[in-house]
C-alpha positions as CSV (number, residue, x, y, z in Angstrom):
1,M,-64.4,-24.7,24.5
2,S,-62.9,-21.7,26.2
3,A,-60.7,-20.4,23.3
4,W,-62.0,-18.7,20.2
5,P,-60.2,-17.6,17.1
6,R,-60.8,-13.9,16.5
7,P,-60.4,-11.7,13.5
8,T,-57.3,-9.6,12.9
9,T,-56.1,-7.7,9.9
10,A,-53.5,-10.1,8.5
11,D,-52.8,-12.8,11.1
12,I,-54.8,-15.1,13.4
13,G,-55.9,-14.0,16.8
14,L,-57.2,-16.0,19.8
15,R,-59.1,-15.0,22.9
16,A,-59.4,-17.4,25.7
17,F,-61.2,-17.4,29.1
18,A,-60.6,-19.5,32.2
19,P,-61.5,-19.4,35.9
20,S,-57.8,-19.1,36.9
21,M,-54.5,-17.9,35.5
22,I,-53.2,-21.5,35.4
23,R,-56.2,-22.8,33.4
24,L,-55.9,-19.8,31.1
25,F,-52.4,-21.0,29.9
26,D,-53.9,-24.4,29.3
27,E,-56.8,-23.0,27.3
28,V,-54.6,-20.7,25.2
29,T,-52.3,-23.7,24.4
30,I,-55.0,-26.0,23.3
31,G,-56.8,-23.1,21.4
32,M,-53.6,-22.5,19.5
33,Q,-53.2,-26.2,18.7
34,N,-56.8,-26.3,17.4
35,I,-56.1,-23.4,15.1
36,L,-53.2,-25.3,13.6
37,I,-54.7,-28.8,13.2
38,S,-57.0,-30.0,10.5
39,D,-60.6,-30.9,11.4
40,E,-59.9,-34.5,10.5
41,S,-56.8,-34.7,12.7
42,A,-58.7,-33.1,15.5
43,V,-61.0,-36.1,15.5
44,T,-58.5,-38.8,14.9
45,S,-55.8,-37.5,17.3
46,D,-57.8,-39.0,20.2
47,G,-56.9,-42.4,18.9
48,L,-53.1,-41.8,18.7
49,I,-50.6,-43.1,21.2
50,R,-50.0,-40.5,23.8
51,H,-46.7,-39.8,25.6
52,T,-46.2,-37.7,28.7
53,A,-43.4,-35.2,29.5
54,Q,-42.5,-32.2,31.6
55,W,-42.0,-29.0,29.7
56,N,-40.6,-25.9,31.4
57,V,-40.0,-22.3,30.5
58,S,-38.9,-19.3,32.6
59,I,-38.4,-15.6,32.1
60,P,-36.8,-12.9,34.3
61,L,-39.2,-10.9,36.4
62,G,-40.2,-7.6,34.8
63,N,-43.1,-5.8,33.2
64,Q,-45.9,-7.8,31.6
65,D,-44.8,-10.9,33.4
66,Y,-47.7,-13.2,32.6
67,E,-48.0,-11.9,29.1
68,M,-44.3,-12.6,28.3
69,L,-44.4,-16.0,30.1
70,L,-47.4,-16.9,27.9
71,V,-45.5,-15.9,24.7
72,H,-42.4,-18.0,25.8
73,W,-44.6,-21.0,26.7
74,L,-46.5,-20.9,23.3
75,E,-43.1,-20.6,21.5
76,E,-41.9,-23.7,23.4
77,V,-45.0,-25.6,22.3
78,L,-44.4,-24.6,18.7
79,Y,-40.7,-25.5,19.0
80,R,-41.5,-29.0,20.4
81,A,-43.8,-29.7,17.5
82,E,-41.4,-28.4,14.8
83,V,-38.0,-29.7,16.1
84,H,-38.9,-32.7,18.4
85,R,-42.1,-33.7,16.6
86,Q,-44.0,-33.6,19.9
87,W,-47.6,-32.3,19.3
88,C,-49.2,-31.2,22.5
89,V,-52.7,-32.5,22.9
90,A,-53.3,-31.7,26.6
91,C,-51.4,-29.9,29.3
92,N,-51.6,-29.0,33.0
93,I,-49.5,-25.9,33.8
94,M,-48.2,-24.7,37.1
95,I,-46.9,-21.1,37.4
96,R,-44.3,-20.4,40.0
97,S,-42.5,-17.2,40.9
98,T,-39.0,-17.0,42.4
99,E,-37.1,-13.8,43.4
100,E,-35.7,-13.6,39.9
101,Q,-37.9,-15.6,37.6
102,L,-41.5,-16.4,36.6
103,Q,-41.7,-20.1,35.6
104,A,-44.2,-22.3,33.8
105,H,-43.9,-26.0,34.6
106,A,-46.2,-28.2,32.5
107,S,-47.2,-31.8,32.5
108,V,-47.9,-32.4,28.8
109,S,-49.6,-35.2,26.9
110,W,-48.2,-35.3,23.3
111,V,-48.5,-37.4,20.2
112,N,-46.1,-37.8,17.3
113,A,-46.5,-34.6,15.2
114,D,-46.0,-36.6,12.0
115,D,-49.4,-38.2,12.7
116,V,-51.2,-34.9,12.8
117,L,-52.2,-32.9,9.7
118,Q,-51.4,-29.3,10.2
119,E,-53.4,-26.9,8.0
120,V,-51.8,-23.6,9.3
121,E,-48.3,-22.8,10.2
122,I,-47.6,-20.2,12.9
123,K,-44.3,-18.3,12.2
124,A,-44.3,-16.5,15.5
125,V,-46.3,-15.7,18.7
126,T,-46.5,-11.9,18.6
127,T,-46.8,-9.3,21.3
128,H,-49.2,-7.3,19.1
129,E,-52.5,-6.8,21.0
130,L,-51.1,-9.2,23.7
131,Q,-52.9,-9.0,27.0
132,V,-53.7,-11.2,30.0
133,F,-56.1,-9.7,32.5
134,E,-58.4,-10.7,35.4
135,V,-62.1,-10.1,35.2
136,E,-63.5,-9.6,38.7
137,A,-66.7,-11.2,40.0
138,G,-69.7,-9.2,38.7
139,K,-67.7,-7.7,35.9
140,T,-67.8,-8.6,32.2
141,A,-65.1,-8.7,29.6
142,V,-67.0,-7.4,26.6
143,S,-65.9,-8.8,23.2
144,K,-65.4,-6.4,20.3
145,W,-65.6,-9.4,17.9
146,E,-68.9,-11.0,16.8
147,E,-67.3,-14.4,16.7
148,V,-66.2,-14.3,20.3
149,P,-68.6,-14.2,23.3
150,D,-68.5,-11.9,26.3
151,F,-67.0,-13.3,29.4
152,A,-68.5,-12.8,32.9
153,G,-66.1,-12.8,35.8
154,P,-64.6,-14.0,37.9
155,G,-61.9,-15.4,35.6
156,W,-59.0,-14.5,33.4
157,V,-58.8,-13.5,29.7
158,A,-56.0,-13.7,27.2
159,D,-55.7,-12.2,23.8
160,V,-52.9,-13.5,21.6
161,V,-52.1,-12.8,17.9
162,F,-50.1,-15.2,15.8
163,D,-48.0,-14.4,12.7
164,I,-48.9,-16.9,10.0
């Protein structure tokens, strides 16, 4: 596991670590899904019929590009589950930049959301304490939470807080 729930004052936070920016988006996505799903569904979802799809989001280039792309991506995952009943169980994301946009293109494996027992509902992906940063080789991202380990670089770290 490369994503850990972390304490916040009123909401649910998540810290994830991955060797690359692309893998970081994957880890945060599955970490968020694991927060939402019941322990029983986490075990039984492996036996459900999987479908595949291409999900895409984009944002205009600007400040906090990766952070805001991550927020939009996670909102898309929540939207797909709520509106289209497509529960993401795995993803492989590619990030691409054009002159005007930053884009996330994902190959997604999903199951019917009606077959998954959700224990928590996320109302929103917030920008509170949101950060995405690189940890260089030989450096360590020290955790300020007992429940979350320190991460030794090289790699990428994301902190996200969800409004529940």
